[in-house]
Backbone bond lengths (Angstrom), bond angles and torsions (degrees), N, CA, C in turn:
res aa  C-N    CA-C-N  psi(-1)  N-CA   C-N-CA  omega(-1)  CA-C   N-CA-C  phi
1 X - - - 1.454 - - 1.524 111.75 -
2 X 1.341 117.54 -29.91 1.457 120.83 179.33 1.510 112.75 -61.96
3 X 1.324 118.89 -38.37 1.465 122.59 179.75 1.514 110.92 -66.80
4 X 1.318 117.87 -42.05 1.457 121.08 179.54 1.529 110.72 -64.04
5 X 1.315 117.60 -38.89 1.456 121.62 179.46 1.529 110.39 -63.85
6 X 1.330 117.39 -45.60 1.466 120.76 179.35 1.521 111.20 -63.17
7 X 1.327 117.06 -41.00 1.455 121.50 178.89 1.524 110.40 -63.83
8 X 1.314 116.93 -42.45 1.465 121.35 179.11 1.518 111.96 -62.79
9 X 1.316 117.42 -40.81 1.462 121.18 178.43 1.525 109.99 -65.97
10 X 1.333 117.55 -42.66 1.468 121.52 178.68 1.515 112.21 -60.65
11 X 1.320 116.68 -44.07 1.464 120.80 178.59 1.524 110.01 -65.37
12 X 1.322 117.84 -39.16 1.466 121.26 178.24 1.517 112.18 -61.14
13 X 1.311 116.94 -40.56 1.468 121.12 178.99 1.526 109.99 -65.19
14 X 1.320 117.53 -43.45 1.471 121.33 178.63 1.522 110.35 -61.20
15 X 1.323 117.56 -43.05 1.461 121.45 179.35 1.531 110.47 -61.48
16 X 1.316 117.66 -42.92 1.468 120.60 179.02 1.520 111.61 -64.06
17 X 1.319 118.22 -41.28 1.467 121.53 179.14 1.524 110.53 -64.50
18 X 1.323 117.74 -44.90 1.465 121.57 178.92 1.526 110.17 -62.61
19 X 1.317 117.95 -42.79 1.468 121.30 178.94 1.523 110.75 -62.12
20 X 1.311 117.97 -42.20 1.469 121.41 179.31 1.517 110.46 -63.78
21 X 1.310 117.80 -40.87 1.464 120.90 179.11 1.524 111.53 -66.52
22 X 1.318 117.69 -38.71 1.461 120.85 177.75 1.522 109.78 -63.31
23 X 1.326 117.28 -46.57 1.465 120.24 178.87 1.527 111.34 -60.80
24 X 1.319 118.55 -43.81 1.455 120.68 -177.03 1.520 111.35 -69.22
25 X 1.304 118.86 -34.27 1.463 121.43 -177.98 1.517 113.74 -84.00
26 X 1.320 118.97 -13.91 1.457 120.98 179.15 1.519 111.85 -100.90
27 X 1.306 118.42 0.77 1.452 120.64 179.38 1.514 113.58 81.86
28 X 1.323 117.97 1.89 1.456 119.92 177.57 1.511 111.33 -75.47
29 X 1.296 116.02 -16.45 1.456 122.40 -179.65 1.515 107.53 -125.39
30 X 1.336 117.66 114.79 1.460 119.55 -179.70 1.507 109.52 -70.32
31 X 1.310 116.19 131.75 1.445 120.94 -176.26 1.514 108.54 86.86
32 X 1.311 115.37 -171.96 1.446 119.02 -178.59 1.503 110.08 -152.28
33 X 1.310 115.85 146.82 1.454 120.35 176.12 1.516 110.76 -64.14
34 X 1.319 117.45 -24.23 1.455 122.16 -177.48 1.523 112.12 -99.68
35 X 1.328 118.88 2.30 1.458 121.55 -179.47 1.512 112.47 67.76
36 X 1.322 117.26 33.42 1.451 119.55 -174.78 1.522 113.49 -106.70
37 X 1.311 118.81 23.83 1.452 120.89 175.70 1.519 108.60 -71.72
38 X 1.314 116.09 132.35 1.459 122.05 179.88 1.519 109.73 -107.35
39 X 1.328 115.45 156.43 1.461 121.74 -176.93 1.522 110.32 -134.25
40 X 1.338 115.83 152.74 1.465 121.53 178.75 1.534 112.21 -94.37
41 X 1.316 118.69 -25.93 1.464 121.37 -174.03 1.520 111.79 -124.98
42 X 1.336 114.43 150.62 1.460 120.61 175.87 1.519 109.66 -147.73
43 X 1.325 115.69 145.98 1.463 122.07 173.19 1.524 106.62 -119.86
44 X 1.321 115.16 121.55 1.457 122.06 -176.87 1.521 108.84 -108.56
45 X 1.323 117.51 133.30 1.461 122.56 174.65 1.525 108.35 -126.01
46 X 1.329 115.26 130.43 1.466 120.73 -179.39 1.530 109.88 -101.92
47 X 1.329 116.06 166.11 1.468 120.44 -178.71 1.523 113.31 -68.01
48 X 1.330 118.42 -18.22 1.469 119.80 176.61 1.526 111.86 -85.56
49 X 1.349 116.86 -0.40 1.456 121.91 178.42 1.517 114.11 96.77
50 X 1.306 118.15 -9.39 1.466 119.39 179.72 1.526 109.87 -71.50
51 X 1.328 114.64 148.29 1.461 121.48 -178.25 1.524 109.92 -130.92
52 X 1.299 114.40 155.97 1.465 120.54 174.90 1.522 107.71 -145.25
53 X 1.324 115.52 128.29 1.463 120.78 174.36 1.517 106.52 -104.39
54 X 1.323 115.16 122.31 1.466 120.64 -176.84 1.519 109.48 -113.19
55 X 1.326 114.50 142.25 1.456 121.62 179.27 1.521 107.79 -135.67
56 X 1.308 116.33 125.36 1.455 120.57 178.23 1.519 108.08 -118.82
57 X 1.335 115.88 90.01 1.461 120.55 -176.09 1.519 112.73 -73.49
58 X 1.329 117.23 -22.99 1.458 119.94 -174.48 1.526 113.83 -88.49
59 X 1.327 116.91 -20.54 1.465 118.87 -179.56 1.515 110.03 -152.70
60 X 1.311 115.51 174.74 1.459 122.05 179.24 1.520 108.98 -115.74
61 X 1.327 115.17 150.94 1.457 120.10 179.80 1.523 109.94 -126.64
62 X 1.321 115.09 141.79 1.455 120.03 172.83 1.517 109.17 -65.01
63 X 1.326 116.75 156.17 1.460 119.55 178.13 1.522 110.73 -59.50
64 X 1.315 117.80 -34.94 1.467 120.30 179.00 1.531 111.35 -64.02
65 X 1.343 117.64 -34.53 1.475 120.38 177.32 1.518 110.46 -70.47
66 X 1.345 117.13 -41.76 1.467 120.51 176.09 1.533 109.56 -60.13
67 X 1.319 116.76 -38.07 1.469 120.71 178.76 1.526 110.93 -63.28
68 X 1.320 117.55 -41.51 1.468 120.86 176.32 1.523 111.42 -60.76
69 X 1.336 115.99 -42.45 1.473 121.02 178.50 1.524 109.84 -63.16
70 X 1.330 116.35 -42.23 1.471 121.02 179.72 1.527 111.28 -64.46
71 X 1.325 117.01 -42.42 1.468 120.56 179.33 1.528 110.42 -60.53
72 X 1.319 116.54 -41.84 1.468 120.81 178.95 1.526 110.82 -66.10
73 X 1.344 117.02 -45.11 1.458 121.52 -179.83 1.532 111.44 -61.39
74 X 1.324 117.23 -39.00 1.472 121.51 -174.33 1.531 113.88 -92.99
75 X 1.302 117.28 3.02 1.463 120.34 -178.04 1.534 110.32 -55.95
76 X 1.330 115.73 129.75 1.472 124.26 178.37 1.531 114.03 65.05
77 X 1.316 118.41 18.24 1.469 121.87 175.83 1.521 106.96 -100.60
78 X 1.346 115.30 109.68 1.469 121.93 -171.52 1.522 111.70 -115.89
79 X 1.345 114.73 159.53 1.457 119.04 173.80 1.530 108.96 -71.04
80 X 1.346 117.05 174.81 1.473 121.30 -173.10 1.523 113.83 -57.97
81 X 1.320 118.44 -40.55 1.465 119.90 -177.50 1.532 112.79 -93.64
82 X 1.340 115.63 11.96 1.480 122.76 174.57 1.534 113.90 59.73
83 X 1.332 117.53 26.56 1.467 119.79 179.07 1.527 112.62 -89.47
84 X 1.336 116.51 -21.90 1.459 120.63 178.01 1.520 108.93 -135.44
85 X 1.330 115.34 131.17 1.461 121.35 179.75 1.522 109.52 -129.89
86 X 1.336 115.13 159.01 1.462 120.28 175.99 1.514 113.18 92.86
87 X 1.317 115.03 -154.35 1.457 121.71 -176.02 1.524 111.04 -74.48
88 X 1.322 115.58 132.68 1.455 121.41 175.02 1.526 109.93 -95.13
89 X 1.340 117.15 -44.43 1.464 119.61 179.43 1.524 110.69 -152.50
90 X 1.313 113.43 157.78 1.463 121.62 176.74 1.517 107.29 -139.92
91 X 1.313 116.14 123.96 1.462 121.79 176.06 1.521 107.83 -116.52
92 X 1.320 117.08 124.12 1.461 120.84 175.54 1.518 108.55 -109.20
93 X 1.334 115.60 146.73 1.456 119.85 -179.89 1.522 110.15 -152.05
94 X 1.303 115.63 175.52 1.453 123.98 -179.77 1.536 110.51 62.67
95 X 1.338 117.30 66.04 1.465 120.30 -179.73 1.514 111.97 -61.03
96 X 1.297 116.08 144.30 1.457 122.41 178.30 1.520 109.21 -82.85
97 X 1.294 115.71 147.08 1.471 120.09 179.98 1.504 109.61 -117.34
């Protein structure tokens, strides 16, 4: 009986993981257990005060990809006393479904 119980628990865990992935990939669940929500828009703010609003109408990008774009855009952009450089903030919006 111990083997059947372990097998039943293992199958139950697999079913829960598959259900969570289906919900996250169909938009029924906002966000994702795997952090794979993609976005069409981003607003980047650098420490020197410069901003960039980006819109990608043709495709979606993961937040990590938007972060890479922001880091590149803000490279060597520092506040007045040069104590902070690079990206100050990143806002992503318009999740893809």
